[in-house]
C-alpha positions as CSV (number, residue, x, y, z in Angstrom):
1,Q,-71.1,68.2,-3.9
2,V,-72.0,65.6,-6.5
3,Q,-70.0,62.6,-6.6
4,L,-70.0,59.6,-8.8
5,V,-68.8,56.0,-8.2
6,E,-68.5,53.4,-10.8
7,S,-68.5,49.5,-10.0
8,G,-69.2,46.4,-11.6
9,G,-65.8,46.2,-13.6
10,G,-63.5,43.4,-14.1
11,L,-62.1,40.6,-16.0
12,V,-64.4,38.8,-18.3
13,Q,-63.9,36.5,-21.4
14,A,-64.6,37.6,-25.1
15,G,-68.5,37.1,-25.8
16,N,-69.7,37.4,-22.0
17,S,-71.4,40.2,-20.6
18,L,-70.7,42.8,-17.7
19,T,-72.7,45.4,-16.1
20,L,-71.5,48.6,-14.7
21,S,-73.2,50.8,-12.2
22,C,-73.0,54.6,-11.7
23,A,-74.1,55.9,-8.3
24,V,-74.5,59.4,-7.6
25,S,-74.4,61.2,-4.2
26,G,-75.4,64.7,-3.7
27,G,-78.2,64.3,-6.2
28,T,-80.2,62.3,-8.3
29,F,-80.8,61.3,-12.1
30,S,-83.8,62.9,-12.0
31,D,-82.7,66.1,-13.4
32,R,-79.1,64.7,-14.9
33,S,-78.0,63.3,-18.1
34,L,-75.9,60.3,-17.9
35,A,-72.8,59.3,-20.0
36,W,-70.3,56.6,-20.2
37,F,-66.8,57.2,-21.5
38,R,-63.9,54.9,-21.7
39,Q,-60.0,55.3,-22.2
40,A,-58.0,52.5,-23.2
41,A,-54.3,52.6,-22.6
42,G,-52.5,55.0,-24.8
43,N,-55.8,56.3,-26.2
44,E,-57.8,59.5,-25.6
45,R,-61.0,59.0,-23.5
46,E,-63.8,58.3,-26.1
47,F,-67.5,58.5,-25.9
48,V,-69.4,55.3,-25.1
49,A,-73.0,55.8,-24.5
50,T,-75.4,58.8,-23.0
51,I,-79.1,59.0,-22.0
52,T,-80.6,62.6,-21.5
53,R,-82.4,63.9,-18.5
54,N,-85.7,62.9,-19.4
55,G,-84.5,59.5,-19.9
56,I,-86.2,59.2,-23.2
57,N,-82.9,59.7,-25.7
58,T,-79.9,57.9,-26.0
59,A,-77.1,57.7,-28.2
60,Y,-74.2,55.3,-28.7
61,A,-71.0,55.1,-30.4
62,D,-70.7,53.1,-33.3
63,S,-68.4,50.7,-32.1
64,V,-70.9,49.5,-29.2
65,K,-74.4,50.2,-30.8
66,G,-76.5,47.1,-30.5
67,R,-74.3,45.6,-27.8
68,F,-74.3,48.1,-25.1
69,T,-77.5,49.4,-23.5
70,I,-77.4,52.5,-21.0
71,S,-80.0,53.2,-18.5
72,K,-80.9,55.3,-15.4
73,V,-83.6,55.3,-12.6
74,R,-84.9,59.0,-13.4
75,A,-85.9,59.6,-10.0
76,G,-83.2,57.4,-8.6
77,S,-79.5,57.5,-8.1
78,T,-78.0,54.8,-10.1
79,G,-77.5,54.5,-13.5
80,T,-76.2,51.2,-15.4
81,L,-74.1,50.2,-18.7
82,Q,-75.0,46.6,-19.7
83,M,-72.4,45.3,-22.0
84,N,-72.9,42.4,-24.1
85,N,-71.2,40.4,-26.5
86,L,-67.7,41.7,-25.3
87,N,-64.5,41.9,-27.1
88,P,-60.9,42.7,-26.5
89,D,-61.3,45.9,-27.9
90,D,-63.7,46.8,-25.3
91,T,-60.7,46.7,-22.7
92,A,-60.6,50.1,-21.2
93,V,-60.9,52.2,-18.0
94,Y,-64.9,53.4,-18.1
95,Y,-66.1,56.5,-16.7
96,C,-69.4,57.7,-15.8
97,A,-70.2,61.4,-16.2
98,T,-73.2,63.7,-15.5
99,T,-74.5,67.1,-16.2
100,R,-77.6,69.3,-15.2
101,A,-77.5,71.1,-18.2
102,G,-79.9,70.6,-21.0
103,L,-77.5,69.5,-23.9
104,P,-78.2,69.7,-27.5
105,S,-77.7,66.5,-29.3
106,R,-74.6,67.6,-31.4
107,V,-72.7,67.9,-28.1
108,W,-73.9,64.6,-26.5
109,K,-70.6,63.0,-27.3
110,S,-68.3,65.5,-26.0
111,R,-66.3,65.2,-23.0
112,D,-66.5,69.0,-22.3
113,S,-70.3,68.7,-21.8
114,Y,-70.2,67.0,-18.5
115,N,-69.0,68.5,-15.4
116,Y,-69.0,65.5,-12.9
117,W,-66.8,62.6,-13.3
118,G,-66.3,59.2,-11.5
119,Q,-62.9,57.9,-10.8
120,G,-63.2,55.0,-13.4
121,I,-63.1,51.4,-13.5
122,Q,-61.3,48.6,-15.2
123,V,-62.9,46.5,-17.7
124,T,-60.7,43.8,-19.1
125,V,-61.9,41.6,-22.0
126,S,-59.7,38.3,-22.7
127,S,-59.8,36.5,-26.0
């Protein structure tokens, strides 16, 4: 059974950086895509970033493009989300998710495309 565990969250001041990690057990990222979603209080869970199974292609939400970087060790069991220049609007619970399915780009940003999820980790950005 695949399990995902996020780490690295916390409280940070606006303008600073934070790196989230996602550890997978019961498998590796060699044949899995990795995605990050987030959910702010009172809002729906929204797409943040994804990297494909082969590690070549990435996609980002417009709100984080240029500030966040997603990566994974293809043959390893850890993926990361580097978050720079954080602002209070980035405050949310962040979730990593994965699937072994080959996804067409039109569904990369859909929650329904990923069948394994972590429990989430809080990121709070103070102004």
